[in-house]
N, C-alpha and C positions, 0 to 999 in steps of 0.2 A: 369434386364430388366425394361425400363421406364414404370412408369404406364401412361396411357391415362388420361389427366386433361382437364375438362369441366369448361369454365366460364360462367355461368348461370345467366339470368335475369328473374324475375317474377314481373310483374307490371300490373296485370289483374284488380285489384279494388283498394283498398284504402290503400295497402301496396306496397312497392317498394323493392326487394330484390335482392344482386348480391352474388351469392355463388360460391364456387370452390369446386368441387366434383371429385373424379376419378371414372373409368369405373365400380369399383366393388362396388360403392355406398358409399365410404368413403367421408364425408364431412368434408373437410379441413377449409373452413370458410362460414358463413351464415349471414353477415349482413344485416340488414333491418331498414326500417322506416316506421311507419304508418302514415297516415294522419288523424290527429284526428279533429272531427268535435264537435262543442258543443253538450251537452246531449240533445237529442230530435230531432235532426237533422241529416240528412243522408248526403251522400258525392255525389257532383255532379260532371259530367266527366272532364270538363273544370279545376275546382279547383283542382281536384286530379291530372290531368295530370301536372299542374304547381307544385304541390308538389314533384311529381315525377322527374322534370328536375332540381328542386332545390336540390336533394338529392343524383341522381343517380352516380355523379362523386365523391363526397366524398366515397359512398358506395363502388364503384371501387376499390379506393384505400385502403379501409379498408381491403376489401376482399382480395387483393394481399398480403398486408401486413400480414395479420392474417395467410395466408396460405404459407407465405415465399416462393413466388413464383413471377415471372416477365413474362411479356407478351410471352417472348420466351418459357416459359415452358408450355403455353398453347396449346393445340391440336385444340380445337373448342370451338365456341362461341354459346350458346343456348339461346332462348328466348321463352318466353310464345305467342304463336301465337293467342290463342284464346282457348275456349269463355271468354270474359270477356268484360270490358268496352272498347269501341273503342279508346277514346283519351288517356287514360293511357297505352293502348296495345301499341299504338303508339310511345310512349317514348322510351320503351325498344327496339322496332324494329329498330327505326332509330339510336339509341345508338350502337346496334350491328352491324349495316351497317356500320358505320363510323369506327368503332374498326375493322371490318373485312378488310375493305381499308386499314386502317393505319397498322395493325399487319399481315397482309397475312394469315387471318385464315379462315377456313371454318365455315359456319353458319348452324346450326340446329333447325328447327322450331319444337315446341314442343306443343303437346295439353294440355292444362291445366287438363283437367279431366284425362286423361292418366296418365300423371306425377303425380297427387296424388295416384292414383292407385298404380303405380308402386313403388313409396315410402313407401306405406304401405306394399306391397309385400316384399319390402327388410327388412323392419323392423320386420314383422312378420314371414318370411320365407314361407308364403303361396304360392303354385305353381299355381293353377288357382281358384282364389277366385272369388266368385258372390258377387258383391258390392252393397250396397245402398249408392250411391254418394248423397251427400248434400251439396251444397253450397248456396252462395246467388242468384246464377241464374239457378241454375239446380239441380232437384231431378231426379235421374235416376236408375234403376236397370240395372247394367252393369256386364258383364261376357266375359272371354277370349272363344272364340269358333272359332275353324277352322283359327287358325293362327293369330287373330285380335279380339280386343275389340269390343264387339257389345252391343248395346243398346236394351233391351229386354222390357223395359217399361221406362215412364216418365210421369211427370205431364204435364197437357196441360193449366192449369192456373197460379198458383202461385207456384213458387219454397219454399219448406221449409224452406230454408236458407232466403230467401227475406220474407216470413211471420214472422221468428223470428226478422230480421232486424226491419221491420215496428212496430212489438210490442215493440221492446226495445225503439223505438223512441216514442210511445205513453208513455211509462213509462218514458221517457226522461232519458234512461241510457246512458252511454258513450259508444263510438264504441272501447274505449280501454281497453283491447287488442281487443275484439271482441264483438258484441252484444250479441252472442249466450253465450258466457262465463259469461259476466255479467247477464244475465238472470239467468244462474244456480246458480250463487253466490248468487243472490237474492233471489232464492227459497231455497236455502240453509240456507240463513241467515233470511228467512221467512219476507223479504222485511221490 
């Protein structure tokens, strides 16, 4: 029996990724490229979108090659609809719409937050987790209730991830691979 295969695009912030995954969660490929800014600087929407445009086609080729599939093997195209930065999100959305027309494949829009939770559920085997979701733009308490994910609380001022990003810029830390990771490494090495 043929496995369902999706080609997915994630470009909601400074990283663009193109992955091939099966319905059961098996990752066949996951190439990505990060827009690196100088230490102490953040990334701006326009420049980030230009980065994504430069790297998306090579990533598509790499994803298909690594997964050893062709467009004929793909059952659907997925992309991050949001939340995220508008200009970078548009890159993935446009690429998916073009590929859908060329390859005659259906499109599935994906909520960025729910995708992270679902990945965590698959990896951990959790059935109905209560999640503290922390990213650059969101800090939320989310749980699965009555057939859908629901937000039970969230920050109304600055998201924890955004706070860490700003703190890393003040310390002039790189965003490669991520500001939070580099903060942790700094504290582990006592700066």
